[in-house]
Residue frames relative to the residue before (quaternion, step in Angstrom):
aa qw qx qy qz dx dy dz
H 1.0000 0.0000 0.0000 0.0000 0.00 0.00 0.00
L 0.8224 0.0709 -0.1401 0.5468 3.58 -0.57 1.27
S 0.7175 -0.5295 0.2717 0.3620 3.52 -1.26 0.62
R 0.6569 0.5236 -0.3355 0.4264 3.60 0.84 -0.91
A 0.6620 0.4900 -0.3009 0.4807 3.56 0.94 -0.89
A 0.6292 0.5418 -0.3382 0.4430 3.58 1.03 -0.75
Y 0.6403 0.5146 -0.3268 0.4673 3.62 0.97 -0.83
L 0.6779 0.4909 -0.2961 0.4602 3.59 0.85 -0.97
S 0.6748 0.4967 -0.2905 0.4621 3.56 0.95 -0.90
L 0.6103 0.5597 -0.3475 0.4398 3.56 1.07 -0.73
V 0.6526 0.4942 -0.3042 0.4872 3.58 1.01 -0.84
A 0.6763 0.5124 -0.2985 0.4371 3.58 0.87 -0.97
T 0.7302 0.4337 -0.2475 0.4663 3.59 0.87 -0.90
A 0.5312 0.6421 -0.4083 0.3726 3.60 1.19 -0.42
F 0.7414 0.4095 -0.2186 0.4846 3.58 1.06 -0.73
T 0.7271 0.4264 -0.2400 0.4816 3.59 1.21 -0.31
G 0.3977 -0.7232 0.4736 0.3074 3.57 1.19 -0.47
T 0.4116 0.7087 -0.4709 0.3266 3.58 1.28 0.20
P 0.4803 -0.6670 0.4764 0.3121 3.62 -0.83 0.88
L 0.2425 -0.7700 0.5804 0.1069 3.55 -1.10 0.79
V 0.0541 -0.7541 0.6539 0.0303 3.56 -1.01 0.89
C 0.0210 0.8099 -0.5848 0.0404 3.58 -0.62 1.09
S 0.2931 -0.7725 0.5445 0.1440 3.56 -1.05 0.82
V 0.1643 -0.7724 0.6104 0.0627 3.54 -1.12 0.81
H 0.0772 0.8316 -0.5465 0.0619 3.60 -0.56 1.07
V 0.7160 0.3107 -0.2694 0.5641 3.58 1.24 0.45
K 0.5571 -0.5388 0.4900 0.3991 3.53 -1.31 0.26
T 0.1068 0.8222 -0.5350 0.1621 3.58 -0.57 1.13
H 0.6208 -0.4727 0.4258 0.4581 3.55 -1.31 -0.31
Y 0.2716 -0.8431 0.4545 0.0940 3.55 -0.61 1.14
L 0.3464 0.7594 -0.4971 0.2369 3.63 1.21 0.12
V 0.6660 0.5153 -0.3194 0.4346 3.59 0.83 -0.93
Y 0.6775 0.4849 -0.3044 0.4617 3.61 1.01 -0.71
R 0.5798 0.5365 -0.3725 0.4870 3.58 1.18 -0.47
L 0.6679 0.4953 -0.2924 0.4723 3.58 1.00 -0.86
A 0.6820 0.5036 -0.2857 0.4469 3.57 1.04 -0.79
A 0.6337 0.5705 -0.3300 0.4050 3.60 1.12 -0.62
R 0.4842 0.6223 -0.4705 0.3960 3.56 0.32 1.29
K 0.8176 0.1974 -0.1800 0.5101 3.56 -1.31 0.43
S 0.7877 -0.3052 0.2198 0.4879 3.61 -0.85 -0.94
N 0.3840 0.7338 -0.4803 0.2886 3.61 1.22 0.25
R 0.1685 -0.7800 0.5953 0.0944 3.58 -1.17 0.61
V 0.1965 -0.7338 0.6386 0.1227 3.53 -1.22 0.67
V 0.1774 -0.8093 0.5566 0.0607 3.57 -0.58 1.19
A 0.1564 -0.7703 0.6145 0.0667 3.57 -0.78 1.10
V 0.4122 -0.7399 0.4757 0.2375 3.60 -0.93 0.86
S 0.7923 0.1115 -0.0853 0.5938 3.60 1.26 -0.04
N 0.6396 -0.5049 0.4077 0.4120 3.56 -1.31 0.25
Y 0.5794 0.5865 -0.3586 0.4378 3.56 1.17 -0.65
I 0.6866 0.4588 -0.2772 0.4912 3.59 0.88 -0.95
Q 0.5934 0.5520 -0.3619 0.4606 3.60 1.05 -0.69
G 0.6634 0.5085 -0.3004 0.4595 3.58 0.93 -0.88
L 0.6448 0.5096 -0.3187 0.4722 3.58 1.02 -0.79
L 0.6435 0.5192 -0.3197 0.4628 3.58 0.99 -0.81
E 0.6760 0.4793 -0.2932 0.4767 3.58 0.87 -0.94
G 0.6500 0.5180 -0.3088 0.4623 3.58 1.06 -0.76
S 0.6880 0.4312 -0.2621 0.5216 3.56 1.28 -0.42
K 0.5705 -0.6591 0.3370 0.3557 3.55 1.31 0.54
V 0.3605 0.6480 -0.5632 0.3646 3.57 1.03 0.80
P 0.4778 -0.7052 0.4305 0.2984 3.64 -0.59 1.08
A 0.5123 -0.6872 0.4293 0.2845 3.56 -0.78 1.10
G 0.6293 0.5786 -0.3295 0.4008 3.59 1.08 -0.70
H 0.6928 0.4447 -0.2719 0.4983 3.58 1.25 -0.30
I 0.6278 0.5516 -0.3288 0.4398 3.63 1.27 -0.06
D 0.0605 -0.7559 0.6510 0.0333 3.54 -1.06 0.86
V 0.2798 -0.7378 0.5869 0.1815 3.59 -1.06 0.73
V 0.0680 0.7496 -0.6533 0.0814 3.56 -0.80 1.12
H 0.3080 -0.7968 0.4910 0.1710 3.56 -0.26 1.26
N 0.5850 -0.5552 0.4611 0.3701 3.53 -1.23 0.55
G 0.0861 -0.7874 0.6082 0.0515 3.54 -1.23 0.47
T 0.1884 -0.7686 0.5968 0.1326 3.54 -1.32 0.05
D 0.3114 -0.7363 0.5653 0.2034 3.56 -1.19 0.54
F 0.3130 0.8056 -0.4669 0.1872 3.60 1.24 0.29
H 0.5639 0.6025 -0.4057 0.3931 3.61 1.14 -0.36
D 0.6505 0.5252 -0.3185 0.4467 3.61 1.23 -0.33
F 0.5730 0.6126 -0.3752 0.3945 3.60 1.27 -0.18
N 0.0494 -0.7823 0.6207 0.0196 3.56 -1.00 0.87
Y 0.0928 -0.7959 0.5975 0.0298 3.56 -0.98 0.87
S 0.4062 -0.7112 0.5208 0.2408 3.56 -1.03 0.82
S 0.6316 -0.5932 0.3612 0.3445 3.55 -1.16 0.66
D 0.6058 0.5845 -0.3764 0.3869 3.62 1.14 -0.38
R 0.6336 0.4791 -0.3465 0.4988 3.61 1.25 -0.11
D 0.0458 0.8597 -0.5043 0.0669 3.55 0.52 1.19
V 0.4364 -0.7257 0.4767 0.2357 3.56 -0.72 1.12
K 0.6367 0.5266 -0.3391 0.4497 3.60 0.94 -0.79
A 0.6540 0.5015 -0.3139 0.4714 3.57 0.97 -0.82
E 0.6323 0.5499 -0.3405 0.4265 3.59 0.95 -0.83
F 0.7763 0.3181 -0.1666 0.5180 3.57 0.94 -0.90
Q 0.4395 -0.7350 0.4226 0.2965 3.57 1.32 0.33
L 0.3275 0.7334 -0.5132 0.3024 3.54 0.88 1.06
P 0.5711 -0.5857 0.4362 0.3749 3.61 -1.07 0.63
E 0.5931 -0.6140 0.4020 0.3311 3.56 -1.07 0.79
D 0.6962 0.4952 -0.2902 0.4312 3.59 1.06 -0.69
R 0.4618 0.6734 -0.4628 0.3452 3.63 1.21 0.06
R 0.2466 -0.7333 0.6161 0.1480 3.56 -1.11 0.81
L 0.2405 -0.8297 0.4970 0.0825 3.54 -0.47 1.27
F 0.1016 0.7143 -0.6922 0.0175 3.48 -1.30 0.65
G 0.0246 -0.8591 0.5111 -0.0152 3.58 -1.09 0.27
L 0.4050 -0.6608 0.5848 0.2396 3.45 -1.48 0.18
V 0.1484 -0.7859 0.5975 0.0574 3.58 -0.70 1.12
G 0.5459 0.5769 -0.4580 0.3992 3.58 -0.69 1.11
R 0.6320 -0.5263 0.3840 0.4197 3.56 -1.15 0.49
V 0.4913 -0.6551 0.4855 0.3062 3.55 -1.09 0.74
A 0.2696 0.7438 -0.5464 0.2749 3.54 -0.11 1.38
E 0.6649 -0.5596 0.3213 0.3761 3.55 -1.10 0.75
E 0.6999 0.4928 -0.2859 0.4308 3.59 0.89 -0.91
K 0.6033 0.5772 -0.3591 0.4171 3.61 1.22 -0.29
G 0.5316 -0.6971 0.3671 0.3111 3.59 1.25 -0.12
H 0.2906 0.7758 -0.5179 0.2134 3.61 1.14 0.40
Q 0.6252 0.5418 -0.3436 0.4444 3.59 1.03 -0.74
I 0.6314 0.5224 -0.3262 0.4712 3.59 1.00 -0.83
A 0.6535 0.5189 -0.3101 0.4554 3.58 0.96 -0.88
V 0.6622 0.4971 -0.3042 0.4710 3.59 0.93 -0.88
N 0.6548 0.5221 -0.3133 0.4478 3.59 0.95 -0.86
A 0.7185 0.4604 -0.2456 0.4599 3.56 1.00 -0.84
F 0.5621 0.6805 -0.3727 0.2863 3.57 1.12 -0.65
P 0.6123 0.5452 -0.3829 0.4258 3.69 0.90 -0.64
D 0.6432 0.5053 -0.3224 0.4765 3.61 1.03 -0.72
V 0.6132 0.5317 -0.3415 0.4740 3.57 1.09 -0.72
L 0.6746 0.5036 -0.2948 0.4521 3.60 0.90 -0.91
D 0.5873 0.5695 -0.3707 0.4396 3.58 1.10 -0.62
R 0.7391 0.3938 -0.2135 0.5031 3.57 1.01 -0.84
H 0.7924 0.1524 -0.0484 0.5887 3.57 1.10 -0.76
P 0.1450 -0.8515 0.4981 0.0759 3.62 0.29 1.22
D 0.6522 0.5029 -0.3261 0.4641 3.60 1.23 -0.17
A 0.4457 0.7155 -0.4402 0.3092 3.62 1.28 0.08
H 0.0016 -0.7669 0.6417 -0.0039 3.54 -1.19 0.68
M 0.2236 -0.8075 0.5390 0.0860 3.57 -0.80 1.06
L 0.2033 -0.7575 0.6119 0.1023 3.55 -1.03 0.90
F 0.1514 -0.7290 0.6585 0.1098 3.55 -1.04 0.85
V 0.0728 -0.8291 0.5538 -0.0258 3.56 -0.21 1.35
G 0.6120 0.5431 -0.3989 0.4139 3.59 -0.45 1.16
R 0.7185 -0.4630 0.3339 0.3973 3.49 -1.38 0.28
S 0.1329 -0.7789 0.6102 0.0576 3.60 -0.95 0.92
E 0.2594 0.7558 -0.5573 0.2255 3.57 -0.22 1.28
G 0.7718 0.4028 -0.2615 0.4168 3.54 -1.22 0.48
E 0.7559 -0.4313 0.2795 0.4055 3.50 -1.41 0.12
F 0.6604 0.5085 -0.3358 0.4389 3.61 0.90 -0.82
A 0.6302 0.5338 -0.3414 0.4487 3.60 0.95 -0.79
E 0.6455 0.5005 -0.3147 0.4835 3.59 0.99 -0.82
Y 0.6477 0.5354 -0.3137 0.4421 3.57 0.97 -0.90
I 0.7124 0.4582 -0.2793 0.4523 3.59 0.78 -0.99
Q 0.6074 0.5385 -0.3555 0.4634 3.60 1.11 -0.59
K 0.6404 0.5032 -0.3164 0.4864 3.59 1.06 -0.74
Q 0.6155 0.5480 -0.3359 0.4561 3.58 1.06 -0.77
V 0.6470 0.5231 -0.3112 0.4594 3.57 0.93 -0.92
K 0.6892 0.4787 -0.2842 0.4637 3.57 0.91 -0.92
S 0.6800 0.5012 -0.3021 0.4417 3.60 0.88 -0.92
R 0.6959 0.4356 -0.2687 0.5038 3.59 1.16 -0.51
E 0.4257 -0.7320 0.4296 0.3138 3.54 1.37 0.16
L 0.4289 0.6837 -0.4679 0.3601 3.54 1.01 0.94
D 0.4310 0.7443 -0.4372 0.2628 3.59 1.27 -0.01
Q 0.6459 0.4722 -0.3333 0.4988 3.60 1.25 -0.20
R 0.7172 0.4160 -0.2322 0.5086 3.57 1.33 -0.05
I 0.7222 0.3020 -0.2099 0.5858 3.57 1.31 -0.17
T 0.1056 -0.8042 0.5846 0.0207 3.57 -0.75 1.10
F 0.2384 -0.7281 0.6284 0.1348 3.56 -0.92 1.01
T 0.2235 -0.8196 0.5149 0.1143 3.60 -0.39 1.18
G 0.3969 -0.6856 0.5021 0.3468 3.58 1.18 -0.53
N 0.7111 -0.4099 0.3334 0.4639 3.55 -1.33 -0.14
R 0.1043 -0.8283 0.5504 0.0100 3.59 -0.82 0.98
P 0.3615 -0.7087 0.5554 0.2423 3.59 -1.08 0.70
D 0.7255 0.4113 -0.2009 0.5140 3.59 1.31 -0.30
V 0.0397 0.8399 -0.5385 0.0559 3.56 0.84 1.00
A 0.6033 0.5612 -0.3630 0.4351 3.60 1.01 -0.71
R 0.6448 0.5136 -0.3138 0.4712 3.58 1.01 -0.79
M 0.6276 0.5275 -0.3341 0.4650 3.59 1.00 -0.80
L 0.6681 0.4999 -0.2961 0.4648 3.58 0.95 -0.89
D 0.6208 0.5528 -0.3428 0.4376 3.58 1.02 -0.76
A 0.6740 0.4982 -0.2914 0.4611 3.58 1.12 -0.65
M 0.6465 0.5289 -0.3111 0.4533 3.59 1.26 -0.36
E 0.4583 -0.6413 0.5297 0.3133 3.55 -1.26 0.42
F 0.7655 -0.1133 0.0681 0.6297 3.57 1.18 -0.60
S 0.3142 -0.7266 0.5678 0.2257 3.57 -1.29 0.16
I 0.2652 -0.7513 0.5837 0.1565 3.55 -1.28 0.41
L 0.0110 -0.7735 0.6333 0.0225 3.56 -1.24 0.48
P 0.0156 0.8394 -0.5412 0.0480 3.61 0.24 1.28
S 0.1445 0.8510 -0.4916 0.1150 3.59 1.04 0.84
S 0.3780 -0.6833 0.5704 0.2548 3.52 -1.33 0.39
A 0.7924 0.1097 -0.0700 0.5960 3.62 1.24 -0.27
E 0.1783 0.7513 -0.6197 0.1400 3.58 -0.87 1.01
A 0.3183 -0.7223 0.5762 0.2120 3.55 -1.28 0.40
C 0.7055 -0.2393 0.2062 0.6344 3.55 0.71 -1.19
P 0.1522 -0.8782 0.4436 0.0938 3.57 0.50 1.22
L 0.4626 -0.6908 0.4959 0.2507 3.53 -0.83 1.06
A 0.5944 0.5933 -0.3701 0.3971 3.59 1.05 -0.74
V 0.6515 0.4999 -0.3174 0.4743 3.60 1.03 -0.73
L 0.6577 0.5029 -0.3107 0.4668 3.59 0.93 -0.88
E 0.6537 0.5172 -0.3087 0.4582 3.57 0.98 -0.86
S 0.6397 0.5195 -0.3235 0.4650 3.58 1.00 -0.81
M 0.6764 0.4843 -0.2982 0.4680 3.57 0.88 -0.90
A 0.6259 0.5382 -0.3383 0.4517 3.59 1.06 -0.72
R 0.7062 0.4074 -0.2476 0.5235 3.58 1.19 -0.56
K 0.4844 -0.6978 0.4034 0.3402 3.60 1.34 0.30
R 0.4672 0.6480 -0.4600 0.3876 3.55 1.02 0.85
P 0.4534 -0.6738 0.5019 0.2977 3.60 -0.89 0.88
V 0.2312 -0.7575 0.5967 0.1292 3.55 -1.25 0.51
V 0.1496 -0.7257 0.6633 0.1047 3.54 -1.06 0.86
G 0.1177 0.8391 -0.5141 0.1334 3.56 -0.32 1.23
A 0.5609 -0.5840 0.4637 0.3596 3.54 -1.26 0.39
R 0.4364 -0.6782 0.5234 0.2751 3.57 -1.11 0.69
I 0.3512 0.7208 -0.5129 0.3065 3.56 0.17 1.34
G 0.8245 0.2678 -0.1673 0.4696 3.56 -1.28 0.31
């Protein structure tokens, strides 16, 4: 799973003859997958988009299989006493929507922050959740942007969560204004929770 593991596995299996199956779920450097595409080895792409990138990078099509990402979130049930608004001390009349994914530039948090004042003009009861890991320089930058624009009472950074399904259940819809995606789990998870998705036409 991912390039580093593929390189290590390629070395390990070269001496044992053990078949190698490696998965590709992001746009990446494809040399290792070209090297892996031999004998009975398989390269698994999580979408037709990734399959196309692999083939365009000269990974032989005969060694590629497409297995789309999936989620088991439809099996999760939450009781009404675990209220997300109460947890984050938000007014009951707030209407929640959000972006699920690590806080990173390519996920589109900046686009969401830029657009939010216009959303508030039309829907003054709106409140946005950023659900996901916040690490690194971009996460610090976007948090400062939220504060400097006086949106910190309208945008909540939840951090990494073990209960993403619960977060989605509290939202009216989710957004994904990404600049790069392959087969985003956030979209599948939202649909599994019967939540509409507003997303960029990419990947």
